[in-house]
N, C-alpha and C positions, 0 to 999 in steps of 0.2 A: 901156506900164508903169503910168500912172496909173491905168488900168482895172483891171488886176490888183491895184494897190492897193487900191481901192474893195472889190474882192471881198475883200478879207482882212479888210475891218473886220470882218465877222459873225464871223469864226473867232477874231480879238484879243476881241472883246467877249465869246465865248463862255466864250475862254480866262480872263478876267479874272473873270467870274460865277461860273463853276463853281471856281476856286480861291478866290474871296471866300467863295462857300457852305462851301467846306472849312476853310477859316480861321474863318470863325463858328461853324460846328457842331461844330470841334475846340476852342474853347476850353475852358477846364475851369471848372466852376460850383463855387462857392464849397462847402465843407463845413465843419462846426463837430462836432468830435468828441468834445469834452469841453469843457463850461463851467459852473462854480459859482461864477465871482466876482461873481456878483449877491446871494448866499446872505451872511448875516449872519455874521460871524466868530465861533465860539466863544471864550470867555472862562472856560466852567467848568473846563478843566484847563490845566495847563500843560504845553501842546503842544512842548517844544524837544527837538531832537535831543540823542541822547548820543553825547559827543565832536564827531568830524566828520561824524558822519552814517554812510551817506548816508539820504536822505528821498525818498519818491516816492510816485507813484499810477499805476496802471494803466490805459487806455484800448483800447478796440479801433475797429477799423474796421468799416464796414458791407459793402454788395456790391460797392462799387466803388475801385480804387486811389485812394488820394490822394497829393499831392505834398506834402509839409510845409511850411507855412507860418509863422506867428507862433505861439511858445510863450509866454504869460503867466502869472507866478507873483505871488502874493500873498505878499509877504513882510515881516519884521518882524527886527530886531536891535539890538545895544546899539553900533553902529560900530568895532565891533573889527576894524582890519585883518585882510585875506586874501582869497580869491577862492572862489567858489560857481562850481562847473562843473556845466553842465545837460547830462545824456548822455540819447539815444534806446537804451534798450535792447530786446531781443528777450524773449519770456515764457520762463519754464521752468516748466511745471506751476505757473500762477498765482503765481509769485515770479520777481523779475527776473531774468534770464537775461545774454545777453554785453551788452559794448558795441557798436550799432551806427554809432553818429554823436556826433559833441558839436555840441549845439544851439547853444553860447554860453557866457559866463563873465560873472560879476556880482563886482563887489567888494564885500563885506561891509561897508567903512566907509561906505558908503551909506547902508543900511537904519538905522533908527531905531523906536523904540519904538510908531510906530505905523504900522500895515500897511499898505504901498504896492505898488501893482501896477507889475511890471517884465515888459516885453518883449522878447524876445527875436527873431530872424529867421533861420530854421534857414538852412542852407546851400543852395544851391538844386541840384535833382535826387536829392533825396532821397525816394523812392518807396516808400509804404505799401502793402503788399498786402491786397487785402481781406478780409474776414472773420478780421481777425487782432489778436491783444491785442499792443501794445507797453506800454514803460514809460516814464516819465521818472522821471529820480533826478539828483536834486541832492546835491552832494558839498562838503563845504568843505575848506580848506586852507590853511595858513598861521596858523591860529588854534584856541586850545583850546574846543570847545564846551561849554555848559551841560548837567546830567543833565535826567531829564525831569520832575521838581519844580519845575526853577527858573524863574523869570519873566526871566532874565538874558540870554539866549541870545544869541550872534554872531549867530546867523541863526536864522530858522525861516522854515518855509509855512504860514500859517495855515488853519484848517479850518473849516468851518461845522458848526451843528447841523442842517441838516436833508439831505435828500439827492434835494429834487423838483428837479434841474438836469439839464440835457445830458449824459447819456453818462458819468452816475455810478454809477446802479443797477448794480450785478451786477460792479463792479471791486474792486481790492484796492488797500490801503493800505500804503504800507512806512513804517515808523517804527522804526528799530534802539533797543535798550535794554541794559542791562547784562546780562554772559552770565550773570549768576547768578538773573537773574529770568526764571521759567518760566512767565509768564502773557502773556495777550493785551493788548489795549488797555484800560486801566482796570481792570485786575486779574481781567480774565475769562480763564479757562482756553482756552487754543485750540491744542490737541495736534494739530489735522489739517492745519495750516501751517506754514510757517518761525517761528521767534521773533519774527523782524522785521515779519511779515507777517498782516493782518487784511482778512475781508471789507470791503465800504466800508460796511455798515450800524455799523460800531464808530467810523467816520470817514471824511473823506473832504479829501486835500489842497486848497486852492482854487488853482484854475489852468485854464487854457483852450489848448485845441490845436485849433488850425484849419489850414485845407488847401485846395485845389483837386481837384475828382475830376480822374483822368485818363481819358480816353474809351478804351474798352476795341480793342487792334488790330483786331478785326473788325468795330468801328462804321468806323473810318477806311478799311479796304478800300471798305467797301460807299460810303462817302462819296466814296471815288476812282475806283471804278467807275462812279458816276453821273458825275461830272465829265470822266470820259474818255467816256461814250457823248453827253453834251452836245457836247463838241468833235466829237466823228466827226458827228452830226448836223448841226452847221454847217457843216462841211468838207463834206459831200454836197450841202446845198445852196449851196454855192459853185461845187460841179463842175456842177450840172445848170443853174444861171442862167445 
């Protein structure tokens, strides 16, 4: 029995090594999909949501699936009590689509006139498909927002003066305004998009979207095959020893 036990050591070692290789290779690498928080926010315009919003921005994934991790927003406000709900939405022809998940909520009474970064950790298991556009959308409740020209809104996502940031170029800004306004951002006519959506070169909400790349099933299959082969090799060596 002791001899058999000693002969089994290579097999157990092979199993441990194989599983360790699969576990190591299967770990997802970090992915930043959108990030312009390091930019200087603009003070040139009164970027305040009309009524309760919503206000948001699109972002896109690359060639890999991504498990959504943290979402950060640069927010300001006047301390009016209320709740800001941040949702993940699908894309509908470069406009916000349907709500897929709620990322989290923020109390608007925590907001001050000084822009502050708020971090939300997404619920576990939200997988973003590769080569796909999504939207992050913030909507207020429990408080009345100011209009576009006011500087005393109950909440607002700041926006920067430039676009030289991760994942910003080629995306879209959502900023609703009064129904009797038929112009895009800063008074520029925008007939090709919904009244509340403009290309990112008009502006982009300051936020960060990060997560972890998820290995494709085919990659995991190859890793598993390699692990099984290693185990089989160790088993044959034990049988012929």
